[in-house]
RODO-2510 file (C-alpha; in nm, 4 decimals, decimal comma):
residues 412
     n   res          X          Y          Z
     1     m    -1,6283    -3,6955     2,4637
     2     s    -1,6665    -3,3150     2,4515
     3     l    -1,4163    -3,0827     2,2866
     4     i    -1,3516    -2,8832     2,6037
     5     g    -0,9841    -2,9798     2,6128
     6     v    -0,9377    -2,8896     2,2490
     7     e    -1,1170    -2,5585     2,2985
     8     a    -0,8794    -2,4737     2,5824
     9     v    -0,5759    -2,5308     2,3575
    10     v    -0,7274    -2,3195     2,0796
    11     r    -0,7908    -2,0352     2,3237
    12     e    -0,4599    -2,0482     2,5091
    13     r    -0,2106    -2,1313     2,2332
    14     l    -0,3775    -1,9762     1,9279
    15     g    -0,5661    -1,6935     2,0959
    16     m    -0,8754    -1,7836     1,8938
    17     d    -1,2311    -1,7915     2,0235
    18     p    -1,3945    -2,1086     1,8845
    19     a    -1,7431    -1,9673     1,9431
    20     s    -1,6737    -1,6800     1,7003
    21     l    -1,6110    -1,9293     1,4200
    22     g    -1,9518    -2,0943     1,4375
    23     l    -2,0779    -2,4048     1,6122
    24     s    -1,9498    -2,6576     1,3599
    25     a    -1,6127    -2,5031     1,2651
    26     l    -1,4135    -2,6534     1,5517
    27     h    -1,5745    -2,9950     1,5121
    28     q    -1,4986    -3,0029     1,1386
    29     a    -1,1402    -2,8871     1,1919
    30     v    -1,0838    -3,1565     1,4536
    31     q    -1,2230    -3,4215     1,2194
    32     v    -0,9771    -3,3160     0,9491
    33     r    -0,6823    -3,3295     1,1888
    34     m    -0,7943    -3,6604     1,3421
    35     k    -0,7875    -3,8168     0,9970
    36     a    -0,4477    -3,6602     0,9205
    37     r    -0,2976    -3,7913     1,2457
    38     g    -0,4769    -4,1257     1,2449
    39     a    -0,6506    -4,0586     1,5767
    40     a    -0,9375    -4,2977     1,6449
    41     s    -1,1240    -4,0705     1,8871
    42     q    -1,1493    -3,7120     2,0007
    43     a    -0,9917    -3,8149     2,3292
    44     e    -0,6882    -3,9558     2,1481
    45     y    -0,6603    -3,6408     1,9383
    46     a    -0,6878    -3,4222     2,2483
    47     g    -0,3891    -3,6110     2,3883
    48     l    -0,1889    -3,5560     2,0700
    49     l    -0,2771    -3,1888     2,0765
    50     a    -0,1604    -3,1533     2,4355
    51     l     0,1751    -3,3225     2,3705
    52     d     0,2663    -3,1925     2,0212
    53     p     0,3129    -2,8127     1,9979
    54     a     0,3125    -2,8287     1,6164
    55     e    -0,0342    -2,9826     1,6136
    56     a    -0,1885    -2,6674     1,7583
    57     g    -0,0574    -2,4752     1,4595
    58     a    -0,1942    -2,7374     1,2205
    59     l    -0,5348    -2,7128     1,3847
    60     g    -0,5157    -2,3345     1,3605
    61     v    -0,4622    -2,3660     0,9847
    62     e    -0,7897    -2,5577     0,9576
    63     l    -0,9683    -2,2926     1,1654
    64     a    -0,8319    -1,9947     0,9711
    65     v    -1,0962    -1,8146     0,7678
    66     p    -0,9772    -1,7672     0,4056
    67     e    -1,2495    -1,5214     0,3041
    68     s    -1,0887    -1,2473     0,0936
    69     w    -1,1120    -1,0759    -0,2437
    70     f    -0,9425    -0,7951    -0,4341
    71     f    -1,0044    -0,4426    -0,3055
    72     r    -1,2280    -0,5749    -0,0307
    73     g    -1,3828    -0,2740     0,1370
    74     g    -1,3695    -0,0482    -0,1702
    75     r    -1,1129     0,1245    -0,3878
    76     q    -1,1171     0,4408    -0,1774
    77     l    -0,9305     0,2724     0,1077
    78     f    -0,6539     0,1354    -0,1136
    79     d    -0,6201     0,4586    -0,3126
    80     r    -0,5745     0,6524     0,0132
    81     v    -0,3120     0,4050     0,1302
    82     a    -0,1290     0,4393    -0,2028
    83     e    -0,1261     0,8184    -0,1648
    84     f     0,0012     0,7852     0,1912
    85     v     0,2758     0,5467     0,0768
    86     a     0,3763     0,7896    -0,1998
    87     a     0,3973     1,0749     0,0505
    88     r     0,6116     0,8728     0,2885
    89     a     0,8508     0,7664     0,0160
    90     a     0,8821     1,1204    -0,1199
    91     a     0,9752     1,2519     0,2245
    92     r     1,2599     1,0053     0,2737
    93     p     1,6066     0,9586     0,1263
    94     p     1,6440     0,7133    -0,1642
    95     g     1,6471     0,3541    -0,0521
    96     q     1,4267     0,4162     0,2522
    97     g     1,0870     0,3436     0,1051
    98     a     0,7555     0,3034     0,2825
    99     r     0,6743    -0,0327     0,4445
   100     v     0,3333    -0,2017     0,4453
   101     l     0,2249    -0,5095     0,6411
   102     s    -0,0800    -0,7298     0,5785
   103     a    -0,1511    -0,9589     0,8753
   104     p    -0,3152    -1,1962     0,8281
   105     c    -0,2987    -1,1906     0,4508
   106     s    -0,5097    -1,5026     0,3805
   107     t    -0,4622    -1,6006     0,0133
   108     g    -0,2963    -1,2739    -0,0884
   109     e    -0,5739    -1,0601    -0,2336
   110     e    -0,5245    -0,7805     0,0191
   111     p    -0,1479    -0,7203    -0,0161
   112     y    -0,1731    -0,7573    -0,3927
   113     s    -0,4524    -0,4959    -0,3921
   114     v    -0,2118    -0,2552    -0,2224
   115     a     0,0500    -0,3278    -0,4914
   116     i    -0,2025    -0,2663    -0,7699
   117     a    -0,3217     0,0597    -0,6117
   118     c     0,0370     0,1822    -0,5758
   119     h     0,1146     0,0867    -0,9357
   120     e    -0,1937     0,2649    -1,0653
   121     g    -0,1020     0,5636    -0,8482
   122     f     0,2441     0,5749    -1,0141
   123     v     0,4352     0,4960    -0,6957
   124     p     0,7792     0,3702    -0,8098
   125     p     0,8452     0,0042    -0,7269
   126     d     1,1529     0,0878    -0,5214
   127     a     0,9573     0,3402    -0,3122
   128     y     0,7689     0,0784    -0,1082
   129     s     0,7621    -0,2847    -0,0005
   130     i     0,4853    -0,5097     0,1303
   131     d     0,5186    -0,7914     0,3825
   132     a     0,2289    -1,0368     0,4092
   133     v     0,1960    -1,3013     0,6805
   134     d    -0,0502    -1,5742     0,7664
   135     v    -0,0733    -1,8680     1,0037
   136     s    -0,1804    -2,1011     0,7220
   137     a     0,0919    -2,2450     0,5016
   138     r    -0,1797    -2,3558     0,2598
   139     h    -0,3054    -1,9995     0,2240
   140     l     0,0477    -1,8743     0,1671
   141     e     0,1036    -2,1340    -0,1037
   142     r    -0,2008    -2,0066    -0,2906
   143     a    -0,0929    -1,6461    -0,2373
   144     t     0,2523    -1,7144    -0,3784
   145     a     0,1012    -1,8798    -0,6848
   146     a    -0,1066    -1,5621    -0,7354
   147     r    -0,3776    -1,7342    -0,9403
   148     y    -0,7375    -1,6466    -0,8649
   149     p    -1,0872    -1,7451    -0,9814
   150     n    -1,3448    -1,4939    -1,1014
   151     f    -1,5038    -1,4879    -0,7549
   152     s    -1,1946    -1,3115    -0,6175
   153     f    -1,2876    -1,0052    -0,8258
   154     r    -1,6361    -0,9469    -0,6885
   155     e    -1,5766    -0,5974    -0,5481
   156     t    -1,7791    -0,3434    -0,7460
   157     g    -1,5923    -0,0970    -0,9677
   158     p    -1,3695    -0,1090    -1,2768
   159     d    -1,2400    -0,4510    -1,3751
   160     i    -0,8743    -0,4730    -1,2691
   161     r    -0,7999    -0,7965    -1,4548
   162     p    -0,7146    -0,6780    -1,8088
   163     a    -0,4394    -0,4421    -1,6889
   164     n    -0,2926    -0,6474    -1,4042
   165     f    -0,3502    -1,0172    -1,4745
   166     r    -0,3184    -1,2716    -1,7519
   167     a    -0,5708    -1,5458    -1,8147
   168     v    -0,4525    -1,8978    -1,7267
   169     g    -0,7285    -2,1429    -1,8058
   170     e    -1,0263    -2,0388    -1,5950
   171     q    -0,8109    -1,8396    -1,3514
   172     w    -0,6264    -1,5087    -1,3529
   173     e    -0,2545    -1,4845    -1,2713
   174     l    -0,1129    -1,1603    -1,1339
   175     l     0,1602    -1,0073    -1,3497
   176     p     0,5202    -1,0538    -1,2279
   177     h     0,6025    -0,6866    -1,1631
   178     l     0,3197    -0,6735    -0,9065
   179     r     0,3994    -1,0066    -0,7486
   180     r     0,7560    -0,8911    -0,6846
   181     q     0,6317    -0,6147    -0,4526
   182     v     0,5002    -0,8621    -0,1927
   183     r     0,7004    -1,0898     0,0359
   184     f     0,5079    -1,3692     0,2113
   185     r     0,5979    -1,5158     0,5506
   186     h     0,4511    -1,7743     0,7851
   187     a     0,3751    -1,6319     1,1299
   188     n     0,1080    -1,6115     1,4007
   189     l    -0,0103    -1,2647     1,5007
   190     t    -0,0774    -1,3743     1,8602
   191     d     0,2796    -1,5010     1,9053
   192     p     0,4621    -1,2544     2,1378
   193     g     0,7668    -1,2790     1,9087
   194     f     0,5652    -1,2001     1,5962
   195     l     0,8021    -1,0472     1,3338
   196     g     1,0485    -0,9598     1,6047
   197     d     1,3238    -0,9275     1,3435
   198     e     1,1436    -0,6607     1,1398
   199     p     1,1650    -0,2793     1,1621
   200     q     0,8465    -0,0791     1,1957
   201     y     0,5833    -0,0397     0,9261
   202     d     0,4158     0,2745     0,7958
   203     v     0,0844     0,0998     0,7271
   204     i    -0,0488    -0,2190     0,8857
   205     f    -0,3581    -0,3979     0,7575
   206     c    -0,5142    -0,6143     1,0273
   207     r    -0,8702    -0,6634     0,9143
   208     n    -1,1257    -0,9284     1,0084
   209     v    -0,9075    -1,0933     1,2698
   210     f    -0,9907    -0,9299     1,6063
   211     i    -1,3457    -1,0654     1,5854
   212     y    -1,2069    -1,4214     1,6000
   213     l    -0,9686    -1,3684     1,8923
   214     t    -1,0166    -1,4102     2,2636
   215     p    -0,9565    -1,1030     2,4837
   216     e    -0,6110    -1,2393     2,5679
   217     g    -0,5449    -1,3137     2,2010
   218     r    -0,6395    -0,9552     2,1100
   219     r    -0,4096    -0,8229     2,3818
   220     k    -0,1145    -1,0192     2,2415
   221     a    -0,1952    -0,9200     1,8831
   222     m    -0,2339    -0,5552     1,9785
   223     a     0,1005    -0,5602     2,1602
   224     s     0,2664    -0,6847     1,8406
   225     l     0,0884    -0,4262     1,6251
   226     d     0,1800    -0,1446     1,8629
   227     r     0,5447    -0,2542     1,8513
   228     l     0,5520    -0,2831     1,4728
   229     l     0,3558     0,0288     1,3774
   230     a     0,5629     0,3444     1,3204
   231     p     0,4775     0,6259     1,5662
   232     d     0,2988     0,8206     1,2938
   233     g     0,1843     0,5175     1,0949
   234     m    -0,1644     0,4060     1,0005
   235     l    -0,3496     0,0972     1,1229
   236     c    -0,6245    -0,0418     0,9011
   237     l    -0,9169    -0,2288     1,0585
   238     t    -1,2753    -0,2896     0,9590
   239     p    -1,5078    -0,0351     1,1263
   240     g    -1,6738    -0,3200     1,3144
   241     e    -1,3460    -0,4021     1,4903
   242     a    -1,2630    -0,0478     1,6028
   243     d    -1,4278    -0,0982     1,9407
   244     r    -1,1720    -0,3682     2,0129
   245     l    -0,8819    -0,1234     1,9970
   246     p    -0,7325    -0,0136     2,3313
   247     h    -0,9450     0,2689     2,4683
   248     g    -0,8072     0,6132     2,3859
   249     q    -0,5023     0,4812     2,2035
   250     f    -0,6191     0,5247     1,8423
   251     t    -0,8481     0,7599     1,6573
   252     a    -1,0162     0,7284     1,3189
   253     s    -0,8582     0,9089     1,0242
   254     g    -1,1445     0,9632     0,7825
   255     d    -1,4119     0,7041     0,7206
   256     s    -1,2171     0,4325     0,5374
   257     g    -1,1146     0,2208     0,8353
   258     l    -0,7758     0,3862     0,8860
   259     y    -0,6644     0,4706     1,2403
   260     r    -0,3733     0,6641     1,3843
   261     r    -0,2436     0,7011     1,7357
   262     a    -0,4473     0,9488     1,9349
   263     a    -0,1377     1,1052     2,0916
   264     p     0,1266     1,1015     1,8131
   265     t     0,4905     1,1536     1,8914
   266     p     0,6859     1,4415     1,7308
   267     a     0,7829     1,1999     1,4505
   268     v     0,4360     1,2597     1,3060
   269     a     0,5798     1,5672     1,1394
   270     v     0,6434     1,3603     0,8242
   271     a     0,5052     1,5447     0,5238
   272     v     0,1510     1,4090     0,5398
   273     s    -0,1718     1,5947     0,6032
   274     p    -0,4322     1,3437     0,7259
   275     p    -0,6925     1,2485     0,6443
   276     e    -0,6262     1,2862     0,2714
   277     f    -0,2597     1,1705     0,2858
   278     r    -0,1511     1,4136     0,0167
   279     a     0,2162     1,4611    -0,0539
   280     p     0,3677     1,8019     0,0269
   281     r     0,3767     2,0555    -0,2500
   282     p     0,7208     2,1708    -0,3706
   283     r     0,8944     2,4259    -0,1527
   284     p     0,8446     2,7939    -0,2439
   285     e     1,0719     2,9079    -0,5191
   286     p     1,3584     3,1360    -0,4145
   287     v     1,3229     3,5084    -0,4510
   288     p     1,5336     3,6261    -0,7515
   289     l     1,8392     3,8328    -0,6735
   290     p     1,8342     4,2001    -0,7815
   291     p     1,9676     4,2525    -1,1366
   292     v     2,3325     4,3492    -1,1722
   293     a     2,4688     4,6087    -1,4062
   294     e     2,6804     4,3633    -1,6015
   295     p     2,6621     3,9851    -1,6201
   296     p     2,9419     3,8038    -1,4380
   297     a     3,2169     3,6803    -1,6660
   298     v     3,2727     3,3466    -1,4906
   299     v     3,0938     3,1564    -1,2166
   300     t     3,3752     3,0345    -0,9933
   301     g     3,1776     2,8557    -0,7221
   302     p     2,9099     2,5886    -0,7226
   303     v     2,5532     2,7031    -0,7756
   304     v     2,2855     2,5107    -0,5829
   305     t     1,9339     2,5514    -0,7181
   306     v     1,6496     2,3738    -0,5379
   307     q     1,3860     2,4950    -0,7845
   308     p     1,4297     2,6808    -1,1134
   309     k     1,3549     3,0514    -1,1092
   310     p     1,0116     3,1352    -1,2463
   311     a     1,1642     3,3076    -1,5458
   312     s     1,3623     2,9957    -1,6382
   313     l     1,0613     2,7672    -1,6223
   314     e     0,8481     3,0148    -1,8102
   315     a     1,1196     3,0609    -2,0704
   316     a     1,1192     2,6872    -2,1411
   317     r     0,7404     2,6894    -2,1575
   318     s     0,7503     2,9842    -2,3980
   319     l     0,9902     2,7940    -2,6239
   320     a     0,7486     2,5016    -2,6287
   321     d     0,4515     2,7263    -2,6991
   322     a     0,6453     2,8784    -2,9907
   323     g     0,6968     2,5327    -3,1417
   324     r     1,0681     2,5169    -3,0576
   325     l     1,0279     2,1789    -2,8915
   326     d     1,3898     2,0629    -2,9172
   327     d     1,5132     2,3846    -2,7549
   328     a     1,2454     2,3586    -2,4856
   329     r     1,3365     1,9981    -2,4095
   330     l     1,7071     2,0782    -2,3815
   331     a     1,6267     2,3702    -2,1523
   332     c     1,4234     2,1428    -1,9240
   333     e     1,6962     1,8798    -1,9159
   334     r     1,9604     2,1403    -1,8244
   335     m     1,7490     2,2823    -1,5450
   336     l     1,6651     1,9358    -1,4097
   337     k     2,0357     1,8745    -1,3476
   338     d     2,0220     2,1525    -1,0872
   339     a     1,6629     2,0957    -0,9743
   340     p     1,5851     1,7223    -1,0047
   341     a     1,3016     1,7530    -0,7502
   342     s     1,0982     1,9995    -0,9549
   343     a     0,7660     1,8372    -1,0382
   344     a     0,6774     2,1296    -1,2646
   345     l     0,9891     2,0765    -1,4765
   346     h     0,9261     1,7031    -1,5104
   347     a     0,5653     1,7729    -1,6101
   348     l     0,6714     2,0259    -1,8734
   349     l     0,9335     1,7847    -2,0088
   350     g     0,6661     1,5148    -2,0316
   351     t     0,4367     1,7482    -2,2258
   352     i     0,7179     1,8233    -2,4700
   353     e     0,8047     1,4551    -2,5110
   354     l     0,4396     1,3756    -2,5762
   355     a     0,4173     1,6511    -2,8387
   356     q     0,7203     1,4979    -3,0143
   357     g     0,5577     1,1544    -3,0217
   358     r     0,7661     0,9890    -2,7493
   359     a     0,4833     0,8515    -2,5361
   360     d     0,7000     0,6210    -2,3220
   361     a     0,9475     0,8979    -2,2344
   362     a     0,6544     1,1295    -2,1641
   363     a     0,4932     0,8773    -1,9320
   364     e     0,8174     0,8373    -1,7384
   365     a     0,8458     1,2148    -1,6953
   366     f     0,4863     1,2394    -1,5746
   367     r     0,5411     0,9519    -1,3306
   368     r     0,8367     1,1398    -1,1829
   369     a     0,6251     1,4535    -1,1550
   370     l     0,3465     1,2665    -0,9754
   371     y     0,5963     1,0957    -0,7501
   372     l     0,7254     1,4380    -0,6422
   373     d     0,3826     1,6014    -0,6338
   374     p     0,0749     1,3736    -0,6515
   375     d    -0,1361     1,6890    -0,7035
   376     c     0,0422     1,8018    -1,0202
   377     v    -0,2581     1,8756    -1,2406
   378     e    -0,0616     1,8980    -1,5659
   379     a     0,0894     1,5537    -1,5138
   380     l    -0,2452     1,4052    -1,4134
   381     e    -0,4202     1,5434    -1,7212
   382     q    -0,1515     1,4214    -1,9587
   383     m    -0,1275     1,0770    -1,7995
   384     i    -0,5015     1,0365    -1,8509
   385     v    -0,4401     1,0992    -2,2222
   386     i    -0,1578     0,8420    -2,2321
   387     t    -0,3448     0,5710    -2,0416
   388     d    -0,6528     0,6234    -2,2571
   389     r    -0,4432     0,5828    -2,5728
   390     k    -0,2974     0,2594    -2,4369
   391     g    -0,6442     0,1291    -2,3534
   392     n    -0,5692     0,1089    -1,9820
   393     a    -0,9148     0,1981    -1,8550
   394     a    -0,8408     0,1130    -1,4902
   395     q    -0,5440     0,3499    -1,4634
   396     a    -0,7281     0,6226    -1,6505
   397     a    -1,0243     0,5899    -1,4153
   398     a    -0,7984     0,6092    -1,1085
   399     l    -0,6311     0,9240    -1,2425
   400     r    -0,9658     1,0842    -1,3239
   401     r    -1,0857     1,0180    -0,9691
   402     r    -0,7775     1,1877    -0,8304
   403     l    -0,8164     1,4845    -1,0646
   404     a    -1,1847     1,5167    -0,9757
   405     r    -1,0976     1,5119    -0,6065
   406     l    -0,8455     1,7922    -0,6565
   407     s    -1,1053     1,9941    -0,8459
   408     r    -1,3514     1,9564    -0,5594
   409     e    -1,0905     2,0620    -0,3060
   410     d    -0,9955     2,3708    -0,5054
   411     a    -1,3567     2,4739    -0,5610
   412     p    -1,4707     2,7764    -0,3557
***
């Protein structure tokens, strides 16, 4: 008996095009499910499939393509996403971090790559979250275990394993602080109720899935993505899938496979400047008030300072240059109480801490500076020194790439 009835179920319920999977994929998947259900013939299995809604999902698990690896598509894509996530988080109140979705996530390499890129880009853990979904419970089990063979690290570039994984036998297990950034869920992208309980996402990865869907399956998936993507968010596809996007609805942002809505709503005014996704620079410093004849005896009202006056910052820097490091550090700490969002002050404090031999405190100060201003050259340069000293070649390389990019942009 032919598989026509089974093909119809796969198309209608799962939204998948069996022909896109190869000639033998459907036959092999049916054989696996026939054995699992004890069906003696394809006709008997077709009857089970028609009567049992859960069986369609089980068959879909067998048809799902688990092909994935870390940083698939190149580091540039994930570094740009990390910068975009940092910019979003910096523009929002505390507790309202950026949201990323990976659908489908397969065995977890993609969402974990986002977490690694954000970590190496010094995005604070509480500044973003990642949801990852897949139709295959088996894939999700492997993703949750977060253990991978050497073949999962076949993307060219620096080896990410020493800094982010620990060896377990012949496999590599992702470190806990990175695993905590990703939440896995079981769901089907073509289900009209897909993640109906979730707020919108700033970035959605949906790569290598449209090519396996029927036109109706793509329509359902695109409806879910359109509902879940923030008005000024970014959708990530492979370039080969771009022609399957609704005509005129999205436009490419750079050449990394990132797309944004062609007609953004006013909400796009979030502090991001596509295509480079760089965080906004600190606001201009206030113009100093004219000098008074005599200093005031007492300040009776609250003084609100968004950024320290140039003279104050320069005074602290002068103290440091003169070797008065304790005085310079205290000056920075006092000014940061009034101007906690000053990247320049955090960077100067980090430089002072580093000069006094407190590498961990210095690194924390530089991370805060880069969180506030990813283009802070002083913090970038000093963090390269720290990561080199700690032997973290991957982080040092990522920081050098960012610094080199800034140098190219500033060149005449």
